[in-house]
GUDOKOL-887345 format. One record per residue (C-alpha): residue number from 1; residue in three letters; x, y, z. Coordinates in Angstrom, 1 decimal, always signed. Example, Ala and Ser with C-alpha at 12.3 -4.5 7.8 and 13.67 -1.06 7.14 Angstrom:
! GUDOKOL-887345
SITE    k    r       X       Y       Z
SITE    1  Ala   +12.3    -4.5    +7.8
SITE    2  Ser   +13.7    -1.1    +7.1
This chain:
! GUDOKOL-887345
SITE    k    r       X       Y       Z
SITE    1  Met   +45.3  +161.9  +139.3
SITE    2  Lys   +49.1  +162.1  +140.0
SITE    3  Trp   +49.8  +162.9  +136.7
SITE    4  Phe   +47.6  +165.7  +136.6
SITE    5  Ala   +49.5  +167.2  +139.2
SITE    6  Ala   +52.2  +166.8  +137.0
SITE    7  Ala   +51.0  +168.0  +134.3
SITE    8  Ala   +50.1  +171.3  +135.9
SITE    9  Ile   +53.7  +171.2  +136.9
SITE   10  Leu   +55.2  +170.7  +133.6
SITE   11  Phe   +53.7  +174.3  +132.5
SITE   12  Gly   +56.6  +175.8  +134.3
SITE   13  Leu   +53.5  +177.9  +135.9
SITE   14  Ala   +55.3  +179.4  +139.1
SITE   15  Gly   +52.9  +180.2  +141.1
SITE   16  Cys   +52.1  +183.9  +142.9
SITE   17  Thr   +54.3  +185.3  +141.0
SITE   18  Thr   +52.7  +184.3  +137.6
SITE   19  Glu   +49.8  +185.3  +138.7
SITE   20  Gly   +51.7  +189.0  +139.7
SITE   21  Leu   +52.9  +189.1  +136.3
SITE   22  Val   +49.5  +188.7  +134.6
SITE   23  Ser   +47.8  +191.1  +137.2
SITE   24  Ala   +50.5  +193.9  +136.1
SITE   25  Ala   +49.4  +193.0  +132.1
SITE   26  Tyr   +46.2  +192.4  +132.8
SITE   27  Pro   +45.0  +195.0  +135.0
SITE   28  Asp   +41.0  +194.8  +134.2
SITE   29  Arg   +41.1  +191.6  +134.8
SITE   30  Glu   +39.3  +189.4  +138.0
SITE   31  Val   +41.0  +185.9  +138.8
SITE   32  Tyr   +38.6  +183.1  +139.6
SITE   33  Arg   +39.5  +179.7  +141.2
SITE   34  Phe   +38.4  +176.2  +140.9
SITE   35  Lys   +39.2  +172.6  +141.6
SITE   36  Asn   +40.0  +170.4  +139.9
SITE   37  Ser   +37.7  +167.5  +138.8
SITE   38  Asp   +40.2  +164.9  +140.9
SITE   39  Gln   +39.7  +167.7  +143.9
SITE   40  Thr   +43.5  +167.8  +144.3
SITE   41  Glu   +44.5  +171.1  +142.8
SITE   42  Val   +43.3  +174.6  +142.7
SITE   43  Phe   +43.6  +176.4  +139.1
SITE   44  Ser   +43.6  +180.1  +138.8
SITE   45  Tyr   +42.5  +182.2  +135.7
SITE   46  Ser   +42.4  +185.4  +135.1
SITE   47  Cys   +39.5  +187.2  +133.3
SITE   48  Ala   +38.3  +189.7  +130.8
SITE   49  Pro   +35.3  +191.5  +132.6
SITE   50  Gly   +31.8  +191.1  +130.9
SITE   51  Glu   +28.7  +192.9  +131.0
SITE   52  Thr   +28.2  +191.3  +134.8
SITE   53  Gln   +30.5  +189.8  +137.7
SITE   54  Glu   +27.7  +186.9  +137.4
SITE   55  Ala   +28.6  +186.7  +133.8
SITE   56  Thr   +32.1  +186.4  +134.2
SITE   57  Lys   +31.9  +184.6  +136.4
SITE   58  Thr   +30.1  +181.7  +134.3
SITE   59  Arg   +32.3  +182.2  +131.5
SITE   60  Ala   +35.3  +180.9  +134.2
SITE   61  Ala   +33.5  +178.2  +134.9
SITE   62  Thr   +33.2  +177.5  +131.5
SITE   63  Ala   +36.7  +177.6  +130.9
SITE   64  His   +37.5  +175.8  +134.0
SITE   65  Arg   +35.6  +173.4  +132.8
SITE   66  Tyr   +37.1  +172.6  +129.4
SITE   67  Met   +40.5  +173.2  +130.5
SITE   68  Asp   +40.5  +170.8  +133.3
SITE   69  Asp   +38.9  +168.1  +130.4
SITE   70  Gln   +41.7  +169.1  +128.2
SITE   71  Leu   +44.2  +168.3  +130.8
SITE   72  Asn   +42.8  +165.4  +131.9
SITE   73  Lys   +42.6  +163.9  +128.4
SITE   74  Met   +46.5  +165.2  +127.8
SITE   75  Ala   +47.5  +163.0  +130.6
SITE   76  Thr   +45.5  +160.6  +130.1
SITE   77  Lys   +47.3  +160.1  +126.7
SITE   78  Phe   +50.9  +160.8  +128.4
SITE   79  Ala   +50.3  +158.0  +130.9
SITE   80  Asp   +48.7  +155.8  +128.4
SITE   81  Gln   +52.1  +156.5  +125.5
SITE   82  Ile   +54.3  +155.5  +128.9
SITE   83  Met   +52.7  +152.1  +129.5
SITE   84  Ala   +52.6  +151.4  +126.5
SITE   85  Asn   +56.4  +151.8  +125.7
SITE   86  Val   +57.0  +149.7  +129.5
SITE   87  Glu   +54.6  +147.0  +128.0
SITE   88  Ala   +56.3  +147.1  +124.4
SITE   89  Gly   +59.8  +146.6  +126.5
SITE   90  Thr   +61.3  +149.5  +124.8
SITE   91  Asn   +62.1  +153.2  +126.5
SITE   92  Ala   +60.1  +155.8  +127.0
SITE   93  Asp   +61.3  +158.8  +125.6
SITE   94  Ile   +60.6  +160.8  +128.7
SITE   95  Pro   +62.0  +163.7  +127.6
SITE   96  Ala   +60.2  +163.6  +124.3
SITE   97  Leu   +56.7  +162.9  +125.5
SITE   98  Thr   +57.2  +165.4  +127.8
SITE   99  Arg   +57.6  +168.3  +125.7
SITE  100  Lys   +55.0  +167.1  +123.7
SITE  101  Leu   +52.8  +167.0  +126.4
SITE  102  Glu   +54.0  +170.5  +127.3
SITE  103  Ala   +53.3  +171.7  +124.4
SITE  104  Ser   +49.6  +170.3  +124.6
SITE  105  Ala   +49.0  +172.1  +127.7
SITE  106  Glu   +49.8  +175.4  +126.4
SITE  107  Arg   +48.0  +175.2  +122.7
SITE  108  Ala   +44.8  +174.2  +125.5
SITE  109  Ala   +45.8  +177.4  +127.6
SITE  110  Glu   +45.8  +179.3  +124.4
SITE  111  Gln   +42.6  +177.6  +123.5
SITE  112  Thr   +40.7  +178.9  +126.9
SITE  113  Glu   +41.8  +182.1  +126.3
SITE  114  Ala   +40.6  +182.6  +122.8
SITE  115  Arg   +37.5  +180.7  +123.6
SITE  116  Tyr   +36.6  +182.6  +126.7
SITE  117  Gln   +38.7  +185.2  +127.5
SITE  118  Cys   +40.0  +183.3  +130.4
SITE  119  Leu   +43.3  +183.0  +130.8
SITE  120  Phe   +45.1  +179.9  +132.7
SITE  121  Val   +47.4  +181.1  +135.0
SITE  122  Asp   +48.2  +178.4  +138.1
SITE  123  Gly   +47.6  +175.1  +139.4
SITE  124  Arg   +48.5  +174.3  +143.1
SITE  125  Glu   +47.8  +171.4  +145.1
SITE  126  Ile   +45.2  +171.6  +148.0
């Protein structure tokens, strides 16, 4: 889904630079990567260690499912809002909608960290 890729770009995440900064800030964390539900991107998460490496990996996978679901919902809502404006013949305020999308994505990343101790770091096209 192209909207999904757009959502990842809108986060303003800068790939390796971001991963490097996160690794420096959280040296005890492990980075896990998962494909998104559309199999078009790979998402990276920096996760606090659990009791075992397997427990941490399982928690990372749960965090990924949550974040992927949230991003899909946001992208669908964003696309629906634009289409509704187009169908109504009104100008879609793309910058305002983009700001809302960015704020929603930031909240989802914060919720993912709070719930699963896994920080969403990066989304890259495959």
